[in-house]
C-alpha positions in Angstrom: -4.7 -26.3 18.9 -3.4 -24.9 21.9 -6.2 -24.1 25.3 -9.1 -22.9 23.0 -8.6 -26.8 21.6 -11.9 -27.9 20.7 -13.5 -31.6 23.2 -14.1 -33.2 19.9 -9.9 -32.5 18.7 -8.7 -33.3 22.4 -10.4 -36.6 22.7 -9.1 -37.6 19.1 -5.6 -36.3 19.4 -5.6 -37.6 23.0 -6.1 -41.6 21.7 -4.2 -41.2 18.9 -1.4 -39.0 19.5 1.0 -40.2 16.8 0.4 -39.2 12.5 0.9 -42.0 10.0 2.2 -39.8 7.2 5.1 -37.7 6.7 4.4 -34.9 9.1 8.1 -33.8 9.7 8.1 -32.9 6.1 5.0 -30.8 5.8 6.2 -29.5 9.7 9.1 -27.8 7.2 7.3 -26.7 4.5 6.0 -25.0 7.2 8.4 -23.6 8.6 9.7 -22.5 4.9 6.7 -20.3 4.7 7.5 -18.4 8.3 5.0 -20.2 10.5 6.0 -22.3 13.3 4.0 -25.7 13.3 2.7 -27.8 16.2 4.2 -30.8 17.8 2.2 -34.0 18.1 0.4 -34.9 19.3 -2.0 -31.5 18.4 -3.5 -31.3 15.1 -1.0 -29.9 12.2 -3.0 -29.1 10.3 -6.4 -28.9 7.8 -7.1 -31.7 6.5 -5.7 -34.3 8.8 -7.4 -37.0 9.1 -8.9 -39.6 12.2 -10.0 -42.5 11.2 -12.9 -43.9 13.5 -14.5 -47.3 13.8 -17.8 -48.4 13.8 -17.0 -48.8 17.6 -16.1 -45.2 18.2 -12.6 -45.7 19.2 -9.8 -44.1 16.9 -8.7 -46.8 14.6 -5.5 -44.3 12.9 -5.1 -41.1 12.2 -2.7 -39.8 8.9 -1.2 -36.1 8.9 -2.5 -33.5 6.0 -0.1 -34.6 3.0 -1.8 -38.4 3.1 -3.9 -38.1 -0.1 -7.5 -39.6 0.4 -6.3 -42.1 -2.9 -3.2 -42.9 -0.2 -2.9 -47.1 -0.1 -1.8 -47.1 3.5 -5.2 -44.2 4.1 -7.1 -46.5 2.0 -6.3 -50.1 3.9 -7.3 -48.4 7.0 -10.4 -47.5 6.1 -10.8 -51.4 4.6 -9.7 -53.0 7.2 -12.0 -51.0 9.4 -14.8 -51.6 7.6 -14.0 -54.9 7.4 -14.8 -55.7 10.6 
């Protein structure tokens, strides 16, 4: 994050600035640990998920709190696979 952001993440966050999921709740948890969380469009934390479509575009972005089996994530993956 910040000025040293890798070009891949600069492109991903520019293509999809907003996250699905409970990013605000996670920001509050980080603050509880005395940390200063990033603001959108920056990557919030490890395990943030970007879904890339077959066409190479960013199809969706999910907060770090989104579990791999989350129905919204699974539905987004299935929708992209069906294209």
